[in-house]
C-alpha positions in Angstrom: -26.6 -0.8 -6.7 -27.3 -1.0 -10.6 -24.1 -0.7 -12.6 -23.4 0.4 -16.2 -21.8 -2.4 -17.9 -22.8 -3.1 -21.0 -19.4 -4.5 -23.2 -20.6 -1.2 -26.0 -20.6 1.3 -22.9 -16.8 0.2 -22.5 -16.4 0.4 -26.0 -17.2 3.3 -27.3 -16.0 5.1 -24.2 -12.4 3.7 -25.3 -13.9 4.8 -29.1 -14.4 8.5 -27.5 -11.6 8.6 -25.7 -8.6 7.5 -28.2 -10.5 10.2 -30.5 -10.2 13.1 -27.7 -6.6 12.7 -27.1 -6.0 12.4 -31.2 -7.6 15.8 -31.2 -5.6 16.8 -28.2 -2.3 15.7 -29.7 -2.6 17.3 -33.6 -4.7 20.2 -32.6 -5.0 21.6 -29.1 -1.4 20.7 -28.9 0.1 21.6 -32.2 3.7 22.8 -33.0 6.0 23.3 -30.3 4.6 26.5 -29.0 3.8 28.7 -26.0 0.3 27.9 -24.9 -1.4 31.3 -24.3 -4.0 31.9 -21.8 -7.0 32.1 -24.2 -5.7 28.9 -26.1 -5.9 27.3 -22.7 -9.2 28.8 -21.2 -10.8 28.2 -25.0 -9.5 24.1 -24.4 -10.9 24.4 -21.2 -14.2 24.9 -22.0 -14.2 22.7 -24.4 -13.4 19.4 -22.5 -15.1 20.4 -19.9 -18.4 20.7 -22.2 -17.5 17.4 -23.9 -17.6 15.4 -20.1 -21.0 17.5 -19.3 -22.6 16.4 -22.6 -21.0 12.4 -21.9 -22.5 12.9 -18.4 -26.0 14.3 -20.2 -25.5 11.0 -22.6 -25.8 8.7 -19.5 -28.6 10.5 -17.8 -30.5 10.5 -21.1 -30.0 6.4 -21.9 -30.9 5.1 -18.2 -33.8 7.7 -18.2 -35.3 6.1 -21.2 -34.2 2.8 -20.4 -34.2 2.0 -16.8 -35.4 5.0 -14.8 -35.4 8.9 -13.4 -34.1 8.0 -9.8 -31.1 5.8 -11.6 -29.9 8.7 -14.4 -30.2 11.1 -11.7 -28.1 9.0 -9.2 -25.3 8.3 -11.7 -25.6 11.9 -13.2 -24.6 13.5 -10.0 -22.0 9.7 -9.2 -20.3 11.3 -12.3 -20.4 15.1 -11.4 -19.0 14.4 -8.4 -16.1 12.2 -9.5 -15.7 14.1 -12.1 -15.3 17.3 -10.1 -13.6 15.8 -6.6 -10.6 14.8 -9.2 -10.3 18.1 -10.9 -9.8 19.5 -7.3 -7.6 17.3 -6.4 -5.5 17.6 -9.9 -4.3 20.9 -8.6 -2.0 19.8 -6.4 -0.3 18.2 -9.9 0.2 21.6 -10.8 2.0 23.1 -8.2 4.3 19.9 -8.7 4.2 19.9 -12.3 5.4 23.8 -11.7 8.1 23.4 -9.3 9.7 20.7 -11.7 9.8 22.9 -14.9 11.2 25.7 -12.9 13.6 23.4 -11.2 14.7 21.9 -14.6 13.9 25.3 -16.3 11.7 24.0 -18.8 10.3 27.2 -21.2 6.8 27.5 -21.9 7.0 26.6 -25.2 8.2 23.3 -24.3 6.1 22.0 -21.1 3.0 21.2 -23.3 5.5 18.5 -25.0 6.0 16.8 -21.3 2.3 17.3 -20.3 0.7 15.6 -23.3 2.5 12.7 -22.9 2.0 12.6 -19.0 -1.8 13.0 -19.4 -1.8 9.6 -22.0 0.9 7.8 -19.2 -2.0 9.0 -16.2 -4.9 7.6 -18.7 -3.2 4.1 -18.7 -2.0 3.6 -15.4 -5.1 5.6 -13.7 -7.3 2.3 -15.7 -5.0 0.0 -14.3 -5.5 1.0 -11.0 -9.3 1.8 -10.8 -9.9 -2.0 -12.3 -7.3 -3.3 -9.9 -9.4 -1.1 -7.1 -12.9 -2.4 -8.0 -11.8 -6.1 -8.0 -10.6 -5.4 -4.5 -14.0 -3.9 -3.6 -15.8 -6.2 -5.0 -13.8 -9.2 -3.4 -13.1 -7.6 0.3 -15.5 -5.0 0.7 -13.8 -4.1 4.3 -10.7 -2.4 1.7 -12.8 0.5 1.3 -11.7 1.5 5.6 -8.0 0.9 4.8 -8.5 3.4 1.9 -10.7 5.8 4.3 -7.9 5.5 6.6 -5.3 6.4 4.1 -7.0 9.5 2.9 -7.2 10.6 6.3 -3.4 9.9 7.0 -2.6 11.3 3.6 -4.6 14.6 4.7 -2.9 15.1 7.8 0.0 14.9 5.9 -0.6 17.4 3.5 -1.6 19.6 5.9 1.5 19.6 7.7 3.6 19.7 4.7 1.4 22.7 3.0 4.1 25.1 3.5 7.6 23.3 2.4 8.9 23.3 -0.2 10.6 19.7 -2.0 14.2 19.4 -1.9 14.8 18.4 -5.2 18.4 18.6 -5.3 18.6 16.4 -3.3 15.4 14.0 -4.6 16.6 10.2 -4.3 14.6 9.5 -7.2 16.5 12.6 -9.4 20.0 11.3 -7.9 19.0 7.6 -9.0 18.2 8.9 -12.5 21.6 10.7 -13.0 23.5 8.2 -11.4 22.2 5.6 -14.2 20.9 8.1 -17.0 23.6 9.5 -19.8 22.0 13.2 -19.6 23.0 15.9 -21.8 23.1 19.0 -19.9 20.9 21.2 -22.1 17.4 20.5 -23.8 17.4 19.6 -27.5 14.4 21.3 -28.5 10.8 18.8 -27.8 13.5 16.2 -27.8 13.5 13.4 -25.3 16.3 11.7 -26.5 19.3 12.3 -28.6 22.3 10.5 -30.4 25.9 12.5 -29.8 29.0 10.8 -31.1 27.4 7.5 -31.3 26.1 7.4 -28.0 22.1 7.9 -26.9 21.3 10.4 -24.4 18.3 11.7 -22.4 17.3 15.0 -21.8 16.3 17.0 -19.2 13.3 17.2 -20.6 13.2 12.9 -20.5 13.7 13.5 -16.8 10.9 15.8 -16.2 8.8 13.4 -17.9 9.5 10.7 -15.9 8.8 13.0 -12.8 5.7 13.9 -14.3 4.6 10.6 -14.5 5.5 9.4 -11.1 4.5 12.5 -9.2 0.7 11.4 -11.0 1.5 8.1 -9.9 1.5 9.2 -6.4 -1.3 11.5 -6.4 -3.4 8.6 -8.0 -3.2 7.0 -4.9 -5.2 9.8 -3.3 -7.1 10.4 -5.7 -8.8 7.0 -6.9 -9.7 5.7 -3.4 -11.6 9.5 -2.9 -14.1 8.8 -5.8 -14.7 5.4 -4.8 -15.9 6.7 -1.8 -18.6 8.3 -4.2 -19.7 5.1 -6.3 -18.0 1.5 -6.4 -19.1 1.6 -9.7 -15.8 1.1 -12.3 -17.8 2.7 -15.2 -18.3 5.8 -13.4 -15.3 5.5 -11.6 -13.1 5.4 -14.8 -15.3 7.7 -16.7 -14.8 10.5 -14.4 -12.1 10.0 -13.8 -10.5 10.1 -17.4 -12.1 12.8 -18.6 -11.2 15.0 -16.1 -7.6 14.2 -16.2 -7.7 14.4 -20.3 -8.3 18.0 -19.7 -5.4 18.7 -17.2 -2.7 20.3 -19.7 -5.3 23.2 -20.4 -6.4 23.9 -17.1 -2.3 23.9 -16.2 -2.0 26.2 -18.3 -4.7 28.4 -17.7 -3.9 28.3 -14.3 0.0 28.9 -14.4 0.2 32.0 -13.9 -2.5 32.4 -10.8 -0.6 29.2 -8.5 1.1 31.8 -6.2 -2.6 33.7 -5.3 -4.1 30.8 -4.1 -1.9 30.0 -0.7 -5.1 28.4 1.0 -5.8 26.0 -1.8 -3.1 23.1 -0.1 -5.4 23.6 2.9 -8.9 22.8 0.9 -7.6 20.0 -0.7 -6.4 18.5 2.5 -10.0 19.2 4.1 -11.4 17.8 0.9 -9.3 14.2 1.4 -10.3 14.0 5.1 -13.8 14.7 4.3 -14.0 12.1 1.9 -11.7 9.7 4.4 -14.0 10.2 7.3 -16.6 9.8 5.2 -15.4 6.2 4.0 -14.7 5.4 7.3 -18.2 5.8 9.1 -19.4 4.5 6.2 -21.9 2.1 8.2 -22.7 4.5 10.3 -24.0 8.1 8.9 -25.3 7.7 5.1 -24.1 10.9 3.6 -26.1 11.9 0.6 -23.9 12.2 -2.8 -25.5 15.4 -3.1 -24.8 16.7 -0.2 -20.6 15.2 -0.4 -20.9 17.1 -3.9 -21.6 20.4 -1.4 -19.5 20.1 0.7 -16.3 19.6 -1.9 -17.7 22.9 -3.3 -18.2 24.8 -0.4 -14.4 23.8 0.8 -13.0 24.7 -3.1 -15.1 27.6 -2.6 -13.8 28.9 1.0 -10.2 27.9 -0.1 -10.0 30.4 -3.5 -11.9 33.3 -1.4 -9.8 33.1 1.5 -6.5 33.1 -0.6 -7.8 36.0 -2.7 -8.9 38.1 0.3 -5.3 37.0 1.8 -3.3 38.7 -1.2 -5.5 41.7 -1.4 -4.9 42.9 2.1 -1.2 41.3 1.6 -0.9 43.5 -1.2 -2.6 46.6 0.9 -0.3 46.5 3.8 2.7 46.4 1.2 
C-alpha cells in the first residue's frame, strides 16, 4: 500500500494546523463569553469544510500525479477515519459535560478549558499515532492486539452505558486535592492564582487536567480504530487532527441536546465492536473501506433516530 510521506506534505500540514489553531484561539475563541448555538454551528460548519477542502486537495494531488484509483482510495480512507473520530469523540462530550456540571463551571468559562484541551489532545495524539505507526510497521501482529482491545472496550462501554461516574470518590480527583493547593472558588479564566504569596490552582485547572486525561483515555480507543481503516501515518494523523480541531465548537453545538441521545453510547459501542472485529478478522474477511464507512454511518443514524423516537414516545406517555 502506497503511503503519503513527502516532507513537504508533513510540513504543509503542520503549518496549516498551527494556522487553524491560532484562528480558533483568537477568532473562534475570542474573549470570555458564553458560546451561542449559532456561533457553535457556524464554526462547526467551518471546520468540517476545512477538512473537506484538505481531503479534496489530497485527491487532486494524487489524481494528477499518481492515479485516480489511489486518489479515491486515500480520500475515502481520510473521510472514513474522520467520521470515526468524530463519532467516537461524542463520548468525550458526555464526560466533559459531567465534569463541568460537577465542578460548577459556568458556560462562559468552559471555552478556555476546551481550547487548551484540544491543544493538549493534538500533541498527545500526534505522539501516539507515530508510536502506533512504528509498532505496526515493526510488529504487524499488534493489529490483533488493537482489535481485541477495541472489542473489550465495546463490551465495557455497553456494560457501563447507564452508570454515572462517582466523581466524589474518583482516585485522580482525590489525589489532586491532596497534592495541590486549590482555591475554593473560580477566578474568571485563570488556572493559577497567587494569594498571600502562595501559588494556588483553581477548580478550572482541575477540570483542564481531567479533560486532558479523559482525551488520552478515549484516544486509546479511537486511534487504533482508525488504524483499522488505514496504516498510512499521514492519513491517520491528518484525519484525526482535523476531527478534533472542531471538537470545541461541536461540543457547544450538541451540549443542549446531550440528554436526548439516550442510545448514542450503545451506537458508539457497536462501532468499536465492528471495527475491533474487522481487525481481528482482517486475514479472513476483507471488508472494503466503503462498506466500513457505510456501516459506521448506519450505526450512528440508527442510534440517533432510535434516541429521538424514544424521547418522543417518552414525552407522549408523560
